[in-house]
N, C-alpha and C positions, 0 to 999 in steps of 0.2 A: 416741474420737470427739469432734469439736468440739461443745461445748455448743450445742444448737439455738437457745437465746435469743441467745447471743453471735454465732452464725453469721447469724441474721436481722438483727442490728444491723449487722454488717459488710456484708451483702449490699446494704443500702440504698445503699452508696457505690461499688458497681461502676459503671463509666463508663456502660454502657447504661442502668442504672437512674437515674442522675443526669440523663443527657441527656433521658430521657423526662419529667423533672419540672422542667426549667429552661426558661423561656420567653425567647426572644429574646436569647440570649447574644452573637450577632453577626449581625445582619441583613445580608444581602448584596444591594446594589442592582443592579437590571438596568435600564439606562437605555433609554428608549423612543426609538428612532431617534436623531436628532441633537438632541433636545429636552433641556430641563433637568428632565424628569420621569422618574421611575423607579418600578418595582414591586419589592415584596419580600414574603416570606412572614412575616406577622405571626402569632406563636405565642401561644396562649392555652389555658386549661383545656379549651375546647371543641374545639380543633384549630387549623387553619391558615386564616387569611383572607388571600387575595391582595390586597395593598393598593397603590393607586396614589398617588404622592406628588409634589407640585410642589416642587422644591428651592428655587424662588425665594421661596416664601411659607411652606412647611412644611405647606400644606394637604394633607389625605389623605382618601381614600374607598376603598371596596372597588373593585377593578379590574374586576369584573363581578358579575353576579347569580349568586351561588353556588348558590342553590336551582335556578335554571333550568339552569345548566351540569350540576349533579348529575343532573337529570332527563335531559338530553341525553346524558350519558355512562352513564346507567343505573346510577348510584351512589346508595346510600341516604343517605349522610352527606355533606352539602355542605361539611363542614369537614375531610374526609379524601379530597380529590379526587386521583385518580391523575395529577397533572400534573407534568411534569418541566420545562416551559418554556412561556413565553407570547410571543406576538407581538401587541403592541398598536399597531403603527405604522399599520395600515390602518383601514378603516371597520368591518370585521368582526373578531371575536376569533378568533385562531388559537391552538391549544393543541397541545403535544406531550405526548402521554400517556407514562406511565412505561415503556411498551413500545417507545418510540422513534418511534411514528407521529405525524405531524402531521395536524391536522384543522382545517377551516375551520368555525366554529360561526356559522351565520347562519340567516335565514328562520325565525324562531321558535325558534332554538337547535337546529335540526336539524344533525346531523353531516354534513359534506360529505366529499369524497374526500381521500385522502392528498395532502399538499402536497410531500413530499420522498421520493425513492426510498429503499428500505430497503437498508442495507449488510449484507453478510454478515460473519461474524466475521473479523477480521484485514484488512478492507478499509479504504482511506482514500479519501475523495471528492476527485477531481481538481478544481481550479478550473474553474468553468463548470458543474459538476454533472452532466455527461453520462457520465462514466467513473469507475470505481473502480480503485484500485491495490491489488494484493495480491501476496504471495509464494506460489509453488508450486514444489516440488521445487528449491528454492535459487535460483530465478530470479524476476524481477519480470514481472508480467503486468498488462494493462489489460482491464477488462470494460466493454463498452458497456451502460449501465444500461437502455437502451431495447430494444436487439436481443438482449442477452445474448451478443453475439459477443466472444470472448476473443482478445487479441493479446499475444504474447510479446515482451517488451522486451529481455531478455538471454537468451543461449543457452549460456553456458559456466559457469553455476552448478553447483556440485557439493557433496557432503556436506562440511561444515566449510569450504567456500569459497563461501558463498552471498552473494547481494546483498540489501541492505535488512534484514539480519538483526541480531538482538541477541545478544551473546556468551552462550554457554551458562554462563558464570561470572557471570551477572547476579543471582545469589543467589536465584533463584526459578524456574528453568527446569523442574525436575521438578515442582514444585507446579503450575505452569501446565499442563503436559502432563496431569497427573492430573485436573485440573479441566476439561480440554477447552477451555482458553482460548488463543486465538491472538493474538499480539501483532501490531499493525499494522505494515506495512512501514515501515522507517526511510527517509524521504525528505522533502526540503524543496522545495516547488514554487516556481518563479520567480514574481515579481510579475505578469508578463504571462501566466502559466498555460501557457507553451509547453515548459518544460523542468523537470526535477527534478534535485536534487543528492542523491546517495546514496553508499554505499560497498560495496565487496566485502570481506567479513570472512574472514580466513584464520586458522582455528584448527587446521589439520591437524596441526601439530607439537606442540600443547599436550597435555599428559599427561592421561590419562583419570582420572575420579573416579567411583566407583560407590557408590550407596545401595542397600541390600538391604531391600526391602519385605516384612516378615515377615507382614503381614496384607494380602494383595492385595485390591484394590478389588472384584474379581469373585468373591471368596469361595474361590478355588482355594487348596488347602492348600500348594501348592508356592510358596516365596517368589519374588519377582520382583526382578531386578536392573535398576536404572536407571543408565545411564552418561552422563556429560557430560564435556566438556572444561573443565578447571578448573586454572589455573596458581596454584601456591602461591608463597609468598615464596622468592626465590632460584632458582626454576625458570629454566632457560635459555630455553625456548621460551614466547613470550607470544602472545596473540591480536593480530592486526595488521589494520588496515583501510586500504584504498586507495580514495581518493575518485574519483568520476566524475560526469559530467553527461550526462543522456540527453534527447535531443530527442524529445518525445512524438509529434510528427507524423511524422518521418522514421525514428525509431528509432536515429538516429546516437548513438554513445557516445564521449564524449571522456574518456579516463582521465587522471588526474593524472600529470604527469611528475615529481612529487616522490617522496621515499621513503615507504614504508608507515609509518603512524602507530600507535604503541602504543595498544591499546584496553584500558581497564581493565574495570570491571564493566559499563560502558555505552559506547556509541559516542559519537562527537562529536555526532551529531544527537540522541541521547537526553539528552545533557547540555545541549542548547539552545545549543551553542557554534558555530553556523554561521549566516551571514546572507547573503542575496542583496543585490546592489546594486539601486538603484531602477530602473535600466534593464535589468535581467536579464542583463547582460553578464558580471558577475563574482560570484564566491562568496568570502566571507571566512570563515575558520575558525581556531579555536584548536587547538593541538597541544602536547603535553607529553611529557617523557621519562618513563620508567617510575617514577622516584623523585619526580616532581612538583617537581623542583628547577628546571626550566626550563619556561617557558611562552612560546609564540610565536604571533603573529598572522600568518596567511598569506593571500595573495590568489591565487585560481585563476581563470584565463581560461576562461569557459564554452565558448568556441568552439575552443580549442586544447588545454586541459588544462594549460597552463603555469602553474607555481606559483612565486611569489616570496615571500620573507619580508619582512614590513613591520617588525615589532618583536619583540624578544625580551627577556624579563626572567629573571634567574637569582637563586638564593638558596642559602644553605648549608643550609636546612631544607626548607621546602615552600612552595608557592605556592597560594593559593585564589582563586577568581573570585567567591566569596561567603562570608562568614564562617559562614553557616548551611548545613548539609548539605542542607536542603530548598530553599534559595534559588536562583533563577535567576542566571546570570552577570551581573555588574555592568558588563560591557563593552558598548559600543554602537558600531555603525558609522554615521557621518554622512556617507555618501559624496557627497551633493549639495553639501556644503560642503567636501569633501575632508578630513574630520577623523574621528577616532575617540576615544571615551572609554575610558580604561584604568583599571582598578581595581587598586590596588597597596597593599602594606603596607611599601614600601621604606623609609619614614621611621619605621617602628615603629608606625604606626596605619593603619587601613584607609581610603584616600581615593581620590578620583577625579582624573584627570589628562586634559588635552586634548592630542592629538597630531595631527601632519600625517599624512594617510592615504597620501600618496605616499612620503614619506621616513621616516616613523616618528618624526620629531623631535618633542620636547616643545614645545608651544606655551605652555602655562601649567598650573599646578595649579588645579583647581576648588575643592576643599575642603581644609581643613587644620586641625590642632588636636589636642589630646590627647583625642580621641573618635573614633568609628568611623562610617563609612557602612555601614549594614546591607543596604539594598536600594535600588538605582536603579530608580525606578518609572516615570518619564515624562521624555521629552526634548521640549521645545517648540522646534523648530528655527527657527520664525519669531520667537518672543520671545527665543531664545537663553538659555533657562533649563532647569534640571533640577529635578525633584522626587525626594526620596529620604527613606528612613527613616534616622535617625541613632541611635546608642546612646552613652550616657555624656556627653551635653552638659552635664548638671548634675552636677558632681563631688560634690555633697552628697546625690545620690539614687542609687537602684539603677542601676548601669551597664548592666544588661541591659534596661532599659525603653527603648522606642523612641519617637521623636518625628518627626513629619512636617515636612520642611523644604523650602525652595526656595532656589536660588542661580543666579546667572548663569554661563554657560559660561566667562566671563572671571574668575570667582572673586569677583565683587562681588554685592552685594544679598542677602546671606544673610538669610533670614527664617524664623522658627519659625512653623509654621501650626497646630500643635496645642499649646496651652499646658497646663501641668500636669505633674506628676512621674509620673503613672501610665504604664502601658504602652499605647501606641496601636496598635491593630490595624486593618488595612485589608483590604478585599476585593481580593485580588490573587492571580495564579497562583503556584503552587509547582511545584517540579520534580516531574514525574510519572515516576518510575522504573518498571522492569517489574514490580516487586512490587505496585505500586499498582493494577495491572490485576486483581488477585485480588478486590478489592472494587469496587463501583460508583464511578464517578468522582464526587467530591464537587462540590457546587455552589460556584462560584467568585464570580461577580458582578464588579463593578468599582467601586472606590471613587470614581472621578473621572468627572464628566459629560463628554460628548464636547466640549462647548464650553470645558471647563476652568474654568468660572465657579463651580462648586460641587463639593464632595466630601462624603463620608460617612465618619466614623470612629467606632470603638468604643474606649472606654478603661476600664480597671479595673486592679486589681492582685490580690494574693493575699488581700486583706482586704475587698474590695468587690464588689458586683454590677456587671456591665458596664452602661455608659450609651452610647447611640449618638446622635450629633449630626449635624446638617447644618451645614456651614460654607461660606462663600464663598471665592473664590480667594485672598483676603488673610488668611484665617484667622478672619474675623468670624463669630460664631455666628448662624445663621439660626433654628434651632429644635432642640429635643430630639426626636429621632425616637421613641425608646422606651427605657425602662429595663427591664433584665432582671428577671425575678421567679422565685421558687421556688414550686412547687405546695405547698399547705398541709401535706401529709404529709411533705414533705422539709424545708420551712421550720422545722417544729417540732423537727426533729432536727439542724438545720444548725449547723456550727461552722467558721469560717474558720481557716486555719492561722496561725501567728505567724511573720512574717519575722524574720530576725536577720542581724547581721553580726558576724564574728569575725576574728581575726588568724591568718594562716597560720602554719605551723611555722617560717617564716623570720623571724618576729617583727615584720614590718612590712606585709606585703601584706594587703589587706582582702579577705575572702571573704564571700560572700552565700549564705544558705540559708533554709530554712523548717522549722517544727516543727509537727506535727499532734498534738493532744491528743484523748483520748477525749471524747465529748460529755457523759459523766457525770464529767468530770475533778474530782478532789478534791486540792487542793494539799497536803493533809495526808498523802497517800499517797506511796509511793515506786514509781516506774514503771520497768520495764526499757525499754531503748531499742533501736530498730531503725534502722539506717542503710540507707536505700534508695538504692542506688548505681548510677550509670552513669558510667564515667570518661572517655568519649570515646576518643581526643581529638577526634573529628570533631563531637561535640556534648556539651552538658552534661546535667544532670539536673533541676535546680530549675526548676519552672515560674515564669513571671512573672505569670500570671493564673490564678485558680482556675477560672473557668468559660469554656468556649469551645465552638464547634460542631465543632471539629476533633478527632475522637475519639482519635487517638494522644495528643494533648497533654492532653485531658480525662482520659484514663486515668492519665497520669503525675501528675495533680493529685489524683485521687480515690482511687486505690489506697492511698496512705499513710493516709487516713482510715479506710478499711475495716480495715486492720490496727490502727489506733489503737483502734478500737472493741473489740478483744479485750483491752485493758488495757495497751497500749504507748504510748509516745511515739515517733513516727516522724520522722526527720529526713531532709532532703536538703541537701547542700552541694556546690557546684562548686569543687573544689580547683584549684590552679594546674595549667596544662597543658590546660585546656579553652578553647573559642573564645569569641568575641563581645566580647573586650576588646582589649588591646594585643597586638601581635605577640610581645612578650617574654613575656607571660602565657601565650600558647598555646605558644610554643616551649619552655616549661619541660618539656613532656612529650616532646620530640623525643629519639629514641634511648633512651627510658626506659619502654618498655612493660612492663618488669618491675616498675615501680612505678605501677600503674594509678590515675590520679586523685590522685596524691600522697597515699598512705594516711596519711603523717604529718600532713597537713593535716586529715584526718578525725579523727585522734586528738586533735590540738590543738583541733578544734571541740568534740569531746565534753567535754574537760576544761573549756573555757571555759563551755560551756553548763551543765555540772554545778555549776560555781562560782556561776553566776548563778541557777540554779534548783535548789533543794534536792530537789525532787520527782523529779529524774533520778537513777536508780541505774545508774551506769556500771560497776558490778561485774557487771551483766547486760546485755550488749550483743550484739545480733544484727546481721547484715548480710545483704542479699539483693539479687539483681540478675540480669539476663538478658543473654546474649551477652557483650559486654565487661564487663557488671556481674556476670555469672556468674564470669568469670575473676577479677575484682577481689574478689569475695566469698571465693572459695577462697584467693586470695593473702593476704587479710587474716587468715584463720584460720591460715595456715601461717607467715607472717612476723611476725604481731603477736598471738600467742595470749593475751597478758596483757591485750589491750584488746578483742578480739572473741571471743565465746564460743560463738556458734551462727551458722550460715550456710545460706541457701538459694541454690543456684547452679544456674542453668538455661542450657543450650546455650552453655557458655563456650568461648571460643577458648583453651584451656588450653596450647596450644603454638603460638607465633606462626609457626613454620615450617610449620604445617598449615593456614594460612588464606590467603585471597586476597592475592596480591602487590600488587594495586592499593591495598589498605588498609594492609597491614603496612609495605611498603617506603616508603610516603609518610611514615610516622611513625617508622620505625626506620632508614631509609637502606639502603645496600647491605650485604649480608652480608660481614663481614670475618673471615677465618679467623685463629685465633691458633695459636702454635707448639704449645700443649698439646692441640690437637685440638678445642678449643671455638671459639666465635665470639661476636661481640657479640649474637647472638640466643639464646645458650644459657641465660642467666639468665631469659629471658622465657618459661619453661615451668614449669608448676606440678607436674608429676609428680615431678621430682627432689626436691621438698621434701616429699613425702608423709609421710615419717617424722616431720615436725614437727607433725602434727595432734594437737591436744589437745581442741579443742572439738567441738560437735555439728555434723554436716554432712549436708545433704540435697542430693543431686545429682539432676538430671533433664535429659532431652533428648528431643526428638522423633526417632524413627528415620528420618523422611523429611525431615530438615532439610537443605535444599540451599543453605544460607548458611553456617553453622558445622557442619561435618560431625560427626555423632555419635561418630565414632571418637575425637575429642579428649576427650570425656567418658569413653568407654570406657577409653582409655589412662590417664587419671587414675585411674579406678576400679581398674584392674589394678595401678597403683603403690601405691594405698592398701591393697589386699589383700596385696600382697607385703610391705608394711610392717606387716601385721597390725593395721590400724587399723579401728575400727568406724565405719561411716557408713551412711546410707540412700540408696537409689537407686531412682528411679521412671522406667522406660522408658515414654515416651508414644507409643504405637503409632499410626502414620499422622499424627502431628502433624509440622508443619514449623516453621520458625523463628518464624513470626508467630502461631501458634495456641496456644502453651504456656500463657501466662498468661490467655488467654481462656477456658480450659476450667474449668468449675466444679469438676470433680473434682480437678485439680491445685491450684487455688486453696484448696480446703478442706484438702487435704493439707498445703500450705505453711503454712497458718494453724495447723493442729493441731500441726505440728512446732515452730513458734515458741512456742506456748503451752506445750507439753510441755518444751521445752528451756530456756526462760527464766523460767517462772513456777512451776515445780515446787518 
């Protein structure tokens, strides 16, 4: 058993524990109408104060009388009000409670009637607010919110050939079903509210994949089989979508006359890769081949369904529309000026280009240089400028830190709006994939005032508390809005990690990482090391800031400290082959999933850190990770046993031929058979190397993982048994891909394993 004192020390640094004790890591502005005023949730030891701010002056005051509103809502604590949203545009205060209902608070703070109709699970409000769109029995329907009358929009939907559906290979289908969560219908309404763009998804030919639930939710002793359509790498049949436009008044359907489009884990609409023209006459959408080597922009006539190709880019590796897997596409349609912005890494760096919307011809490049555009945030068509987050502008600073910039569409007038080398975070939307519907939608806010005259940004790094400032359109500071703070009980135990840079195994590429030390660190001692790994290639592992309100990122920053409290030094490093830098840096991983995260880079990192820090004992090195990190952890033990001595590997994709084609083929390319019966994929499986195991290994997987199938862990376990190798295995019953490391039981067992394996 883990020593209770150590366990308590580590438990302080669980993400949920830290979030409850950090105040204002990233305030999110909600602008009031078209004014330059906003409200935000100000956090303090007593709770939350809804605060109204004038961005022109920095003046602030409570947005309303909290005591009076608490009384009106029949809540005892005025600093813990069940408020999800506010409307401060009128003379009276309007509040949306946490249950989704809007109320008008007036006449002595009495609660009035609901201001907006309640939507049922899976419904989307149609523009105008009188109807709701939903899926039933594979067809699209409308429900009149006043009369409850229902009208069927499509009539030929069928099982695995449904309208507005998300692919069953979206990595969370069974989890959503078990939790009774219904995804909203995939549709994009026209600006005039008269039409919608959607697709019919054909998965009929895709092979079945079954999960066996050993502990059914209803308590029945008989296991339950859950089956979905899920295409693996190299499978011949893939999910396909055919686009169409539906007239909401007449019900007329105009199907695309173009070929069906390959659908990956999500549809075109779920990727936010479709846009209406301002006059509601045309749809523009992106389409790619199964290997992500070709990306095309198409135009579809809403009245006829005719599709024409405007622009196509091809590459020998893969094409991204944003360097971050969480980011929205950086392409934009400017149909009123007959232009579009195209995001490309064709010159080796991620930049923006302006094209003619009719011909697709390049007009001019917008950005350029040995740095990257991270997120295209705003296009001002009147001023002919764009605002975007850039990475790597300062070649002497951390290339993963972001800077807000503005530039003209003609490529002139480049301006840095947020000075300083820290990472600059903004309130902006992220891609909301199906798995995000498992948890409540997070608060987004908007960094930029509707007038464009002011914006709010938060900056920090791994060694500092976040600071949030108000700035004007030219980047001039108006005021400091708030500085983040730690609750006293956390502040007394707090220790920031130590960022570092090292040289990759190639001898010249600079890598960046971080090191977490125990809070009772003694430089005279020798500490075993844990490499907390995730190799991508779709994302890296090392956080850029220590504190944030985005829980997945906060967890990545705080879990290393939890393990450090057990008497370890924990490191993160992003080896070659991960994103957010040059195209060449990312392409280093292409076709090389058998070397996840460039493990030689991790070994080079350990050696350089040990040479600089005598307290590191690299004769005792552990490695741990989840999903791709689980695969990498096992790979490290099997291929580099002299350098990695213990590993915790959860939910690993231990055979790339047993995972989603949409991810694997993007980074491995097509399967190529060899004369000896192997292929270019053969080496990217861990089970054939089972006999190499020398170190300690803990495997775990959820038996209801609808992302990485538990069979891949079971098959690795079978190979280890056949090789007569000792290892530990924890089946996590009824856990899916997202819940494993969030369970206190597993976290305790993982900690016990590392202590037992590396400190004995």
